[in-house]
ZATI-791086 format. One record per residue: x, y, z of N, C-alpha, C, O in turn. Coordinates in nm, 4 decimals, decimal comma. Layout:
BEGIN
    n_east   n_north      n_up   ca_east  ca_north     ca_up    c_east   c_north      c_up    o_east   o_north      o_up
         X         Y         Z         X         Y         Z         X         Y         Z         X         Y         Z
...
This chain:
BEGIN
    n_east   n_north      n_up   ca_east  ca_north     ca_up    c_east   c_north      c_up    o_east   o_north      o_up
    9,5839   -8,2317    8,4760    9,5322   -8,3122    8,5464    9,3617   -8,2473    8,5533    9,3288   -8,1303    8,5726
    9,2741   -8,3650    8,5309    9,1715   -8,2805    8,4771    9,0827   -8,2664    8,6000    9,0544   -8,3659    8,6666
    9,0310   -8,1254    8,6367    8,9547   -8,0645    8,6879    8,8041   -8,1734    8,6874    8,7559   -8,2223    8,5852
    8,7593   -8,1894    8,8055    8,6561   -8,2612    8,8172    8,4785   -8,1537    8,7611    8,4896   -8,0314    8,7696
    8,3440   -8,2077    8,7133    8,2529   -8,1015    8,6946    8,1818   -8,0421    8,7838    8,1190   -8,1101    8,8650
    8,1776   -7,9130    8,7863    8,0857   -7,8306    8,8787    7,9972   -7,9219    8,8627    7,9634   -7,9860    8,7631
    7,9343   -7,9227    9,0559    7,7951   -8,0502    9,0313    7,6661   -7,9370    9,0756    7,6800   -7,8533    9,1647
    7,5760   -7,9495    9,0169    7,4623   -7,9378    9,0524    7,2974   -7,9618    9,0807    7,2123   -8,0087    9,0051
    7,2860   -7,9131    9,2140    7,1164   -8,0155    9,2524    7,0229   -7,9482    9,1667    7,0298   -7,8253    9,1668
    6,9140   -8,0179    9,0741    6,8596   -7,9283    9,0207    6,6813   -7,9800    9,0703    6,5762   -7,9404    9,0199
    6,7034   -8,0920    9,1988    6,6298   -8,1079    9,2328    6,4519   -8,0800    9,2806    6,3454   -8,1413    9,2867
    6,5096   -7,9457    9,3066    6,3777   -7,8469    9,3236    6,3275   -7,7381    9,2467    6,2759   -7,6370    9,2945
    6,3520   -7,7730    9,0733    6,4094   -7,7525    8,9814    6,2739   -7,7540    8,8492    6,1935   -7,8248    8,9098
    6,2326   -7,7346    8,7695    6,1074   -7,7669    8,6979    6,0933   -7,7435    8,5752    6,0040   -7,7710    8,4951
    6,2848   -7,6373    8,5598    6,3108   -7,5871    8,3758    6,3577   -7,6659    8,3401    6,4446   -7,7033    8,4189
    6,3501   -7,7374    8,2329    6,4219   -7,8373    8,1940    6,5604   -7,7218    8,1001    6,6724   -7,7687    8,0802
    6,5270   -7,5868    8,0578    6,6240   -7,5105    7,9739    6,7399   -7,4876    8,1033    6,8506   -7,4420    8,0748
    6,7022   -7,5255    8,2577    6,8164   -7,5484    8,3236    6,9041   -7,6786    8,3261    7,0228   -7,6818    8,3589
    6,8259   -7,7882    8,2856    6,9223   -7,9018    8,2625    7,0233   -7,8891    8,1106    7,1392   -7,9295    8,1002
    6,9511   -7,8298    8,0154    7,0222   -7,8420    7,9340    7,1370   -7,7300    7,9448    7,2244   -7,7480    7,8600
    7,1563   -7,6299    8,0198    7,2568   -7,5532    7,9543    7,3548   -7,6543    8,0694    7,4773   -7,6602    8,0595
    7,2833   -7,7226    8,1666    7,3677   -7,8025    8,2336    7,4448   -7,9193    8,2045    7,5231   -7,9806    8,2770
    7,4119   -7,9388    8,0936    7,4247   -8,0536    7,9864    7,5564   -7,9844    7,8957    7,6605   -8,0494    7,8865
    7,5501   -7,9118    7,8604    7,5929   -7,8530    7,7209    7,7089   -7,7729    7,8037    7,7929   -7,7332    7,7229
    7,7444   -7,7329    7,9479    7,9074   -7,6581    8,0243    7,9298   -7,8007    8,0891    8,0116   -7,7897    8,1804
    7,8926   -7,9101    8,0761    7,9339   -8,0530    8,1418    7,9661   -8,0347    8,2756    8,0682   -8,0565    8,3408
    7,8181   -7,9742    8,3114    7,8141   -7,9822    8,4821    7,7236   -8,1139    8,5185    7,6339   -8,1564    8,4457
    7,7701   -8,1815    8,6670    7,7543   -8,2708    8,6699    7,5674   -8,2385    8,7535    7,5525   -8,1434    8,8302
    7,4647   -8,3209    8,7235    7,3363   -8,3081    8,8274    7,3315   -8,4359    8,9026    7,3287   -8,5533    8,8657
    7,3316   -8,3704    9,0359    7,2840   -8,4404    9,1285    7,2122   -8,3659    9,2506    7,1877   -8,2516    9,2892
    7,1875   -8,5389    9,2994    7,0396   -8,4804    9,3733    7,0642   -8,4659    9,5462    7,1742   -8,4445    9,5972
    6,9694   -8,4784    9,6015    6,9558   -8,3415    9,7096    7,0939   -8,4706    9,8119    7,1620   -8,4108    9,8951
    7,1196   -8,6128    9,7996    7,1896   -8,6675    9,8636    7,3736   -8,7243    9,8715    7,4609   -8,7997    9,9143
    7,3094   -8,5561    9,7492    7,4604   -8,5770    9,6852    7,4941   -8,4236    9,7186    7,4125   -8,3315    9,7220
    7,6880   -8,4134    9,7523    7,7242   -8,2984    9,7468    7,7302   -8,2136    9,5927    7,7595   -8,2529    9,4798
    7,6953   -8,1032    9,6370    7,6936   -8,0152    9,5121    7,8399   -7,8638    9,5509    7,9131   -7,8187    9,6391
    7,7911   -7,8440    9,3802    7,8271   -7,6610    9,4448    7,7049   -7,5885    9,3615    7,6830   -7,4809    9,4172
    7,6394   -7,6024    9,2773    7,5587   -7,5237    9,3021    7,3804   -7,5859    9,3131    7,3414   -7,6822    9,2471
    7,2670   -7,4854    9,4361    7,1675   -7,5861    9,3933    7,0943   -7,4608    9,3051    7,1425   -7,3478    9,3128
    7,0124   -7,4790    9,2472    6,9203   -7,4018    9,1428    6,7740   -7,4217    9,1972    6,7264   -7,5311    9,1669
    6,6860   -7,3322    9,2774    6,6128   -7,3698    9,2733    6,4490   -7,2865    9,2484    6,4775   -7,1702    9,2200
    6,3083   -7,3015    9,2486    6,2384   -7,2471    9,2082    6,1621   -7,1570    9,3205    6,0875   -7,0596    9,3099
    6,2098   -7,2270    9,4284    6,1321   -7,1611    9,5919    6,2370   -7,0586    9,6102    6,3405   -7,0568    9,5435
    6,2010   -6,9552    9,7220    6,2501   -6,9086    9,8013    6,3812   -6,9694    9,9259    6,4230   -7,0708    9,8699
    6,4054   -6,9650    9,9673    6,5512   -7,0217   10,0554    6,4892   -7,0148   10,1636    6,4229   -6,9150   10,1921
    6,5021   -7,1432   10,2612    6,5230   -7,1222   10,3995    6,6378   -7,0055   10,4559    6,7352   -6,9844   10,3836
    6,6248   -6,9322   10,5825    6,7619   -6,9307   10,6618    6,8169   -7,0433   10,7047    6,9390   -7,0585   10,6988
    6,7427   -7,1287   10,7491    6,8352   -7,2213   10,7673    6,8954   -7,2942   10,6733    6,9926   -7,3563   10,7164
    6,8620   -7,3151   10,5108    6,9654   -7,3625   10,4162    7,0656   -7,2736   10,3892    7,1838   -7,3008   10,3680
    6,9961   -7,1308   10,3913    7,1584   -7,0757   10,3707    7,2764   -7,1272   10,4851    7,3800   -7,1919   10,4695
    7,2272   -7,0823   10,5781    7,3149   -7,0886   10,7320    7,4135   -7,2302   10,7294    7,5249   -7,2461   10,7794
    7,3171   -7,3390   10,6410    7,4031   -7,4576   10,6322    7,5125   -7,4613   10,5041    7,5824   -7,5595   10,4791
    7,5137   -7,3544   10,4393    7,6309   -7,3278   10,3170    7,7412   -7,3826   10,3476    7,7704   -7,3746   10,4670
    7,8074   -7,4316   10,2861    7,9639   -7,4096   10,3272    8,0617   -7,3525   10,2223    8,0169   -7,3834   10,1119
    8,1887   -7,2746   10,2083    8,1836   -7,1410   10,0955    8,2399   -7,2189   10,0141    8,3437   -7,1689    9,9708
    8,2196   -7,3106    9,9772    8,1721   -7,3142    9,8462    8,0996   -7,3328    9,7696    8,1183   -7,3364    9,6480
    7,9570   -7,3552    9,8563    7,8408   -7,3823    9,7640    7,7814   -7,2495    9,6942    7,8503   -7,1504    9,7182
    7,7060   -7,2338    9,6398    7,6167   -7,1382    9,6410    7,4216   -7,1500    9,5541    7,3889   -7,2017    9,4472
    7,3636   -7,1014    9,6250    7,2398   -7,0974    9,6071    7,1323   -6,9704    9,4850    7,1224   -6,8486    9,5002
    7,0898   -7,0275    9,4106    7,0478   -6,8864    9,3183    6,9481   -6,7607    9,3590    6,9122   -6,6690    9,2852
    6,9181   -6,7802    9,4806    6,8122   -6,7411    9,5673    6,8152   -6,6280    9,6775    6,8191   -6,5238    9,6122
    6,8152   -6,6072    9,7648    6,8679   -6,5702    9,8853    6,7312   -6,5280    9,9752    6,6193   -6,5045    9,9294
    6,7785   -6,5250   10,1340    6,6933   -6,4784   10,1884    6,6089   -6,3480   10,2317    6,6518   -6,2477   10,2888
    6,4735   -6,3769   10,1882    6,4552   -6,2577   10,1746    6,4369   -6,1840   10,0325    6,4165   -6,0689    9,9940
    6,4497   -6,2731    9,9924    6,4086   -6,2346    9,8342    6,2842   -6,2050    9,7933    6,2819   -6,1032    9,7240
    6,1448   -6,2733    9,8162    6,0751   -6,2261    9,7708    6,0311   -6,0999    9,8088    5,9371   -6,0638    9,7379
    6,0684   -6,0059    9,9073    6,0531   -5,8487    9,9126    6,0644   -5,7940    9,8510    6,0197   -5,6810    9,8704
    6,1342   -5,8233    9,7203    6,1921   -5,7673    9,6081    6,1420   -5,7862    9,4998    6,1063   -5,7199    9,4023
    6,1445   -5,8747    9,5279    6,0740   -5,9609    9,3443    5,9468   -5,9878    9,3313    5,9287   -6,0624    9,2351
    5,8315   -5,9537    9,3974    5,7017   -5,9998    9,4031    5,6977   -5,8163    9,4057    5,7620   -5,7370    9,4745
    5,5965   -5,7948    9,3025    5,5841   -5,6219    9,2342    5,5388   -5,5331    9,4350    5,5970   -5,4496    9,5042
    5,4059   -5,6177    9,4526    5,3647   -5,6013    9,6200    5,4386   -5,5579    9,7605    5,4023   -5,4759    9,8449
    5,5039   -5,6049    9,7578    5,6222   -5,6049    9,8667    5,7077   -5,5553    9,7952    5,7740   -5,5177    9,8919
    5,8125   -5,4941    9,6436    5,8581   -5,4578    9,5929    5,8505   -5,2636    9,6288    5,9152   -5,1740    9,6832
    5,6982   -5,2931    9,5382    5,6195   -5,1287    9,5647    5,6170   -5,0575    9,7049    5,6455   -4,9444    9,7444
    5,5667   -5,1826    9,7673    5,5817   -5,1225    9,9807    5,6978   -5,1283   10,0477    5,6890   -5,1111   10,1693
    5,8072   -5,1483   10,0009    5,9561   -5,1523   10,0402    5,9926   -5,0038    9,9409    6,0578   -4,9151    9,9962
    5,9639   -4,9914    9,8487    6,0102   -4,9256    9,7892    5,9409   -4,7299    9,8400    6,0024   -4,6238    9,8286
    5,8147   -4,7515    9,8870    5,6834   -4,6280    9,9249    5,8389   -4,5764   10,0215    5,9289   -4,4958    9,9979
    5,8038   -4,6879   10,1565    5,8878   -4,6705   10,2785    6,0679   -4,5990   10,2834    6,1309   -4,5270   10,3608
    6,0981   -4,6764   10,1402    6,1776   -4,5767   10,1624    6,2294   -4,4402   10,0654    6,3236   -4,3617   10,0764
    6,1469   -4,4515    9,9921    6,0973   -4,2434    9,9563    6,0812   -4,2071   10,0856    6,1713   -4,1377   10,1328
    5,9806   -4,2388   10,1626    5,9939   -4,1360   10,2556    6,1000   -4,0858   10,3526    6,1403   -3,9741   10,3848
    6,1308   -4,2153   10,3883    6,2784   -4,2158   10,4352    6,4293   -4,0706   10,4175    6,4938   -3,9934   10,4885
    6,4117   -4,1223   10,2390    6,4771   -4,1025   10,1781    6,4435   -3,9988   10,0481    6,5264   -3,9759    9,9601
    6,3259   -3,9480   10,0511    6,3227   -3,9059    9,9334    6,4374   -3,8683    9,7828    6,4218   -3,8990    9,6646
    6,5471   -3,7935    9,8492    6,6313   -3,7404    9,7127    6,6842   -3,8956    9,6853    6,7881   -3,9011    9,6194
    6,6400   -3,9934    9,7173    6,7998   -4,1237    9,6981    6,6515   -4,1982    9,5856    6,6754   -4,2477    9,4754
    6,5107   -4,1898    9,6438    6,4090   -4,3020    9,5921    6,3280   -4,1668    9,5321    6,2360   -4,1148    9,5952
    6,3826   -4,1095    9,3806    6,2446   -4,0779    9,3100    6,2770   -4,1562    9,1681    6,2306   -4,1108    9,0635
    6,3141   -4,2105    9,1684    6,3679   -4,3325    9,0098    6,2247   -4,4020    9,0095    6,2039   -4,4473    8,8969
    6,1577   -4,4172    9,0644    6,0122   -4,5154    9,0530    5,9280   -4,3839    9,0008    5,9122   -4,2637    9,0223
    5,8752   -4,5187    8,8969    5,7011   -4,4245    8,9463    5,6004   -4,4245    9,0863    5,5996   -4,5001    9,1834
    5,5280   -4,3219    9,0567    5,4217   -4,3454    9,1643    5,2961   -4,4672    9,1439    5,2142   -4,4799    9,0529
    5,3166   -4,5415    9,2567    5,2495   -4,6831    9,2572    5,1533   -4,6916    9,3206    5,1197   -4,6223    9,4166
    5,0733   -4,8209    9,2484    4,9389   -4,8491    9,3432    4,9588   -4,9775    9,3912    5,0340   -5,0624    9,3432
    4,8932   -4,9865    9,4803    4,8823   -5,1498    9,5119    4,7310   -5,1921    9,5703    4,6760   -5,1929    9,6805
    4,7021   -5,2203    9,4580    4,5390   -5,2900    9,4447    4,5232   -5,4006    9,5232    4,6084   -5,4890    9,5313
    4,4052   -5,4007    9,5893    4,3087   -5,2578    9,6158    4,2937   -5,2074    9,6821    4,1818   -5,1565    9,6891
    4,4113   -5,1735    9,8058    4,4598   -5,0932    9,9226    4,4589   -4,9634    9,8323    4,3613   -4,8946    9,8622
    4,5092   -4,9263    9,7661    4,4784   -4,7901    9,7491    4,4184   -4,7712    9,5923    4,4597   -4,6908    9,5087
    4,3258   -4,8536    9,5795    4,1936   -4,7956    9,4821    4,1785   -4,6905    9,4598    4,1788   -4,6385    9,3482
    4,1573   -4,6243    9,5945    4,1166   -4,4116    9,5973    4,2094   -4,3157    9,5812    4,1906   -4,1966    9,5563
    4,2928   -4,3634    9,5938    4,4217   -4,2655    9,5439    4,4560   -4,2770    9,3965    4,5116   -4,1839    9,3382
    4,4115   -4,4313    9,3137    4,4436   -4,4232    9,2372    4,3287   -4,3439    9,1457    4,3575   -4,2942    9,0369
    4,1945   -4,3382    9,2034    4,0928   -4,2455    9,1128    4,1140   -4,1594    9,0867    4,1143   -4,1109    8,9736
    4,1550   -4,0829    9,2510    4,1814   -3,9641    9,2752    4,3186   -3,9295    9,1206    4,3188   -3,8435    9,0325
    4,4136   -4,0404    9,1517    4,5101   -3,9804    9,0690    4,5077   -3,9877    8,9154    4,6015   -3,9680    8,8382
    4,3969   -4,0160    8,8912    4,3297   -4,0533    8,7193    4,2278   -3,8931    8,6817    4,2226   -3,8296    8,5764
    4,1529   -3,8658    8,8232    4,0475   -3,7676    8,8055    4,1333   -3,6780    8,7851    4,1147   -3,6265    8,6749
    4,2664   -3,6112    8,8702    4,3311   -3,4843    8,8461    4,4384   -3,5075    8,7192    4,4589   -3,4115    8,6449
    4,4952   -3,6129    8,6985    4,5697   -3,5764    8,5625    4,4664   -3,6293    8,4110    4,4998   -3,6457    8,2936
    4,3970   -3,6369    8,4475    4,3227   -3,6676    8,3369    4,3139   -3,8332    8,2356    4,4213   -3,8551    8,1795
    4,2329   -3,9146    8,2160    4,2353   -4,0078    8,1589    4,3211   -4,0919    8,0366    4,3180   -4,2128    8,0135
    4,4214   -3,9533    7,9464    4,4975   -4,0675    7,8640    4,6213   -4,0857    7,9405    4,7176   -4,1388    7,8853
    4,6295   -4,0366    8,0933    4,7764   -4,1448    8,1533    4,7977   -4,2946    8,1186    4,7189   -4,3815    8,0815
    4,8991   -4,2951    8,1374    4,9346   -4,4642    8,1442    4,9648   -4,5457    8,2649    5,0716   -4,5110    8,3153
    4,9183   -4,6215    8,3139    4,9055   -4,7176    8,4187    4,9510   -4,8418    8,3819    4,8912   -4,9046    8,2946
    5,0650   -4,8934    8,4454    5,1036   -5,0031    8,4319    5,0517   -5,0923    8,5611    5,0803   -5,2118    8,5691
């Protein structure tokens, strides 16, 4: 018995490489008005969309993902966790979020010298 191809919704995806991969895998590209197993989006996903998923559907993003995928948000969240659990959150370098932390950065440069590397 032939297994039907996986249906992937790429209607909110602008990257052609996903379509190339989809074709190579033998998956079927479908639109918003069709059933799908995978929804690939370039943007964040609302909690409402996630709540409507059935158990066979998957999305490449999750709600709240921007809190860890954007440098500023991730730095802020890691700093909060480091204050609460310093012994578990010592794995990342000191982080400055500009322009808010400009004075702290300047003080760090002054204290450690100009040969420091900052990313």
